N, C-alpha and C positions, 0 to 999 in steps of 0.2 A: 184532347177532345175530339171526336168525328162526327160530321154535319152531312145529314144522307137529303138530299132532295130526287125528286124527281125528276128525268129528261125532259126538257120540251120536246123532243123528237121523237120519243117513245116513249109512254106512259108504263110501260111492264121493265123499265130500267130505271133504276135507283144508283145517283152520280156518289160515291161514297169519298169526300174531301177530308184529310186531315190538312189541318192548317197548324202551320209555323214559320211566322214571321221572320223569326229571326236565322233561320234554316233556309227559309230562300230568300232573303237577304243577305245573307253568305256570301251562296254560289252567285248573286249576281254581282255582289265586290269582286268576287274568285275570276269572274267572266268578263269582266268590265274592262276590257280593251283601252278607252280611254281613260280608265283612271288609275289603274295599275301598270298597262304596259304591257301584258301579259305575256303577246306572241314575243316581243322586243327580249324579255327576262327570260322567256325560253332557251331563244339562241342563243344569250350569252351564258346563260347559268341553268341548265334544267332542273340539277339536284335541289338549289337555294329555291329558287321558283317555285316549284313543287310543296317544296317543306312549310317554307313561308303561307302557301296559299292556303295546305289544310289547315295549319294553325290558325288561320283566320275564320275557319269553319269552325274548327274546333271548341275556338273563343267564344264564338255567337252561340254554338249551341248551348253552354255550360252557363252563360249569361242571360239563357232564354226565358227563362222564369224569374230573375232579376228584374227582366225589364218590362215585362208582361207587368208584373206587380207596379212599379213604376210607372207604366202609362195607364194604370186601371185609377191610380190616386193623383198625378198628375200629369193628363194629355198633354202631349209637347204637339205644340203648335209647329208647322213648317217654316221652315228659315223664308222669310222674304227674299226676294233674289237680290234688295241692296246688300243681305247680310251674308251673300256667297262671299268667300276666298279669293280674291284674286288670285292669279295664277303666281309661285312662288317667285320665280325668275323674273317676275315685275315688283315683289315684295324686296326680296334681298337678292338683287343680283349678284350672282357669284356661290351664293351657298344652297343650291340646291344637293338636298340627299336623297339618290337612290337605292334603292337593297344594293347594288351593286356595287357601292362603297362601303357597305358594311363590312367589317374582317370577320371575315368567316361566317357560321351559322350554328348557331347552336339555340333549338327546341326548348325556352324556358317554360316548364309547367309550372303549375300552381302547387308551389312548398311553400310548407308550414317553416316560418320562422323562428314560433316559437314565442313567448310573450316577451314584449319589450322590456328592458331591465329599466330601472328609476336611475337618475344619472345627477349627482349634484354639482354645482361649481364652486369654485371658494374666492377669497381673495385677492385682488389683485397682487402683484410680486412688489413689492417694496424695495425702498434703496436700500435698507438694512437686510432683504434677503438678497439681494442684487449682491450685498458685499458682500457676504459671507462665502459665497462661493467663487471668491476674488483671492487668485493665491496673495504675496508678497510683489510677484514681481507685475502682477497683472494678469494672470495665464488665468482663464474661466475653469472649474474644476466640475467635475459631475454635469457635465454640459446636457444627458439625457435628463437625469431628475430636474433640472434644468428648467428644461424645453419644456418637460410634464407641468410643472406648475405653473411656467405660460399659458400653456393650453388649456390649463382649466380654471385659471384666472385673468390671465392677459396683466399686462405691467400697466405701473400707476407712470402716471406722465414723467415725472420727472425722472424714471429710466430710461427711457422710450428712444432717448439721444445718443446713449451707448449702445444699448443693446439694439435698436433698430440694424446696428451696421454689421452686427453677430450673425442675427437672425437671416440678413437678406446676402451674407458673404461676401463683405465689403472688407470685413477682420476677420481673420481664419480664429477659430475658437481658442488655440493652443500657442496667441501671438503674446508676446509680452508687451507693454506699456511702449519700452523705446522699439522695439520693432514696428509697434503702429504709427509711433510717432515718424518712421521713418519712410514706412509706406504712404502715410499723408501727406508728406516734401516732395516722394516721385509722383504720387498722383495729382498733388496742384501745378505739378510743372506740367504735367501732362495733360489736364484739362484747361490751361490759359495758352497752349499751345494750339489745341484746336476754337478754342474763343477765338484766340487770333485770324484765325486762316477766314469768318465770315466777316469777321469786326472791318479785316482790312482790304473787303474787297469794295472797291472806288461804286461810283452809280454806273459809269459808263460800262463797267463790266460785269456788273448786273445784267444789264441791259442785254446783255448777248448769254443768261445764265439762266434760262424758264424756271430750270430745277429750284435754286437759291428763292428766284421771287418769287413762286406756288409757295413755299417751304413757306418764307417768311409772311407771307398774305396771311394763310391760314392761320399762323401761330398768332399772331398780331388777335386778329379775328376771335380767337378761342382763349387767349389769356383775354381779353377784356371783357368775358363774360365767366370768367372759370371762378367759382365760390366766394364771390364778390359780399355775401352776406356774412365772411365770418372775417373779423376783425384783421387778421393775418392780410387780407388781400381788401380789404373795401379801401371805395376813397376814389378818388382821384389822383394818377402819379403816385401810387403807391410801391413803395421800394420793391415789394415781395412778387407784384406782378412786372416788374421789371428782371427779378431774377427769375421768374417763372421762364420768359419768355428767351432770357439768356441760355437757359439750363438749355429747353427744347431745342434753340438753333444749334446751341455745338452739341446738341447728339447728332442732329444731321449730318454733322461732320465725322462725329463717330460711327455715326452708319450711315454710309452713302445708299447702301441699295435699299432700307428701309425707309428713310428722311424721316418725316412727319405726317402721321395719321391720326387724325380727329381721336380723339379719346385716349391720345397719350399725355394728354394735359390734365386729363383727371387724373391718371395711375401716379403724374410727378406731385401734384397737389400737397398731398398728405404727406408726403415726405416731405418735403420743402419745408412744412409747418412744423415737422418734428425737429428735423435737423437745425434749422435756420443757419445754416450755412451755404454757398454755395457748391461748395465743391463737394461735400461732403454728399448736399441730397443729389447731386448728379452721378455721385460714384454710385448712390444705394440705389437710384434711379435706371441705372446702367444694370445693376444686378439684377434689379423687378423686371425690365423688359427682356432679359437672360428668358425668364420664365416666361412671360405673357407675350415674347416675342408672333407666334404662330398666329395667335389672334388679329394681328396686325397683316399677315403676311395677303401678298396680293388674291392667292386662291384660296384662302379663308381654312386651309384646311386644319386649323388647330383648331377653327370654330367647330367645324362640323363633326370631327373628330369627340369631339365635347359632348354634342346634341344629342350623338348615336349614344357615346354615353350613359349620359343622363337617362334616355326614353329606354337603355338596356338595365338600369337598376330599377327606375319607376314601374317596371314590365315586372321585376320580383316581385318589389313591396307593395303593389297593390295592380295586380290584373283588370280588375273591374274598372277602376281610374283610367288606368290607360287606354283600355278599348273606349271609354267612354271618349277620353280624346279623339282619339283617330278617327270615332265617329263623325267628328264634329273638324278634323283636316286639322288634328292637331296632334298628330302621334308622334311628331319628332320635334316637340318644345320648341319652335319659333319664340314661341311671347316669352323665353327665357333666356334668348340673344345678350338684350343689353348686362344682364346678371352676370352671365357668363366672359361679356367682352372687358368689361372694367372694375369685375370682382363687386358689384353690390355697390360703388362709390355712389349713385345715384338713388340708389334704395333706400339706405340707413343713413339716418343725423353723421354730419361730422368725425364725432365723436365716438360712434359704432361705429364706423368705418374702421378709425383707427385698431379698436379692440377686435374686430373681424380679421384684421389682417396681420395681425403680429400673432394671433394663432393662429391661423391657416400656414402661416411662415416657419412655425415647428416642424413641421411635415410631420403632425399627428391628430390622429391617430391611425393613418391608412394614407395611400396616393388618395389625389384627387378630393380631398376632402370636400373643395370648397362643391363636388355633384352631388354630397349628401346634403350640404346647407342648402341646396335650391330645393331635395324631395323634403327636405324637414315644413320650409316654407310652405309649396306644394302639398303636404300632408295636412296643415291647417288650413288650405283652401279648400280642397276638393268635395268635403262636403256642401258648401253653399256652391260650388263650380256645377255639381251635379244635380243638385235638387232645385238651382232656378232654371237648369237646364240651358245653359250658356250654350252659345253657337263660336265659332271660329271668332267673330270681331266681338263679342262681348268678353270672352276669353282672354284676349287678349287685354283690351280694355280695364276687366277688372285687376289683372296684374298688375298694368301700368301704373292705378290707382291704389298700388300697397306702398309704394313710394312714401316714405318718414312714416311709416303706421306700424312698422314690425321692431317686433324686440327680441334684439341681440342675445340676452340672455336666455332667453328660453328659446331659441333659433340654435342655438350652439347644445345647450343642454339637449334638445328632440334630436338632431344632426348626430353628437355623441351616440347616442341613446340606438339610434339606427345602425350605425357602424359594430356596435360590439354586437345586437340582435341578429345583422348578416354573421358575423364572425362566428359567430357560436352555433352558427345553424353546420349540419355535418352533410348536408346537399347542396351547399351554392353551387349554381354554375361555375363552370371554368371562366367563361368571360369575366362574371362578376369577378372572377376572383383577380384576375389578370388587372381590370379596371381600379381594383383596392388595394390591390399591391399585395395582398394575403398570401401569395405564392413566394414574398420577400421573407413571410416572418416578421411584417411589422409590427410595432411593439408598441401595447396598447398602454395609454397615460396610467400612470401609477404602479406599474411593473418592473422590478426590477431586474430580469433575465434579460440578461444581453446587453446589459448599461457599459458595462467597463468598454467591449469592442466596438462599441458606435460612436464610444464618445467622442473621438477627433473625428469622425467620418462626415461630410457636408453632403446637402442635399443633392440629386442629380439633377444638371440641367440639358433641356430640352437644345434639340440640335439648332444650331444659329440660319440667320437668314437665310432667303432663296432670293437671288434678285429678282425685283418685280419693275415693271413701268416706270416711267418719272412722269406718274398725275399722282396725287393726293385726292382726299375726298372727303364731301360733306354727310353727316349725321344727322338727320332733318328729321323732324315732323309736321306733318301736313295741321297741326293744331288741335286734331280730337283725339288724340294717342295711335291712329292708324299711323302707318310705316308709309313712306315715301323715297327715293332716291333724290342723289342729288345728284346734278346735271356737271359731271367735270370729263376730259375729254379720253379717260381711259377706264381706269378703276372705278369703280362706281361701290357704295358699302351704302346700309341705312341703319338705323334704328332706333328704337321709341326715344323720345327724349321729353 
């Protein structure tokens, strides 16, 4: 629509104006140095910056009619000053993500992913099901098929104590019972040697070992508030808490570089609950930490990478929603930080955490399945977020309040359906294929192709730790769901609790 008005200076002149709020806003954002650091980005990488900028223009134009319709029915109120987000450097120090950190550049246009398939879950793997996959010498048979069953339904609790040792890589799938007994003997000796190292440190020695003092202090504080409503950990002088403390202290001897970082207690608690054995729980925890190590490193590269990957996936699945989040300073999905850091440990009930973790440990149906779990949750919440016109803080608060309200079976069902939907699309962006491992021909659950070839393979492990500075961190909240940092010497980290 064009409007015509007479010039106030010359009555013979008509001023013709074509209003396009979306287009003008897009160029304002493109040229806003304070927001995007355009000049600096052009100097570092002119190609990426140019394409990225014009991609934003395209997205704004594409959504222009949609936003006009939304604003017509639900006029958006200006965000009050107190609702404006703080600089990210003040929210999560060390977690700033800029465009230059993204691995390459690929313009993701709107792709027709087709209909999302219907997916069904099955009953958990029973003790009888598990026994049918174990031969007379104790070797696990048809591993790919068994993993598929676990992915589809999880495990009954009676099987977890044995099955988790295989899923986490503590026990080799092709090992016999005798081989596993010998392995446990060696690992028991190794564990107690490490435990003796910190147990034998005298008070005088500890006064001169600030690293050990800091680790012990933080572990004692965190252990005392870990899953205290669970019967395994409730009550004063609980033996479960003592084991939790001793395993975390011994891990500091196992990995001197990393030591203890808050959040590791959340990863250990379910493992110890299932194993009910100090040594087995420790080595299963070590295996899990091999996968999660980069989440806790000082540079937080693992967290940055996952947030970028999640943003890429969401942009493919729902560009309009992603554009809305970006318009609210939430395009890099920092509100998912806690989900990724400790794998939904504080979002789900304790039993649902067990179910989710064992499903993810199968490595099916793709790499980084936990990112699709995030997408499934956001897919269920996007309508409310957009219709209510949530701003930065409202989005953060809303996501935080989902804790203990999520249906794990519904989430797993939707996440698997999303995976199948993406994989069936012929024009998947290469970046998405790399994230989900489709280039490696990952097998979907229930398929038989390539089963024998992969039967003995172990899931790939991420690179080990980089040296970090001698400091631990607090992960705390200011009481109303907003992030704030904890004050320690060097390394600072924060998430919503």
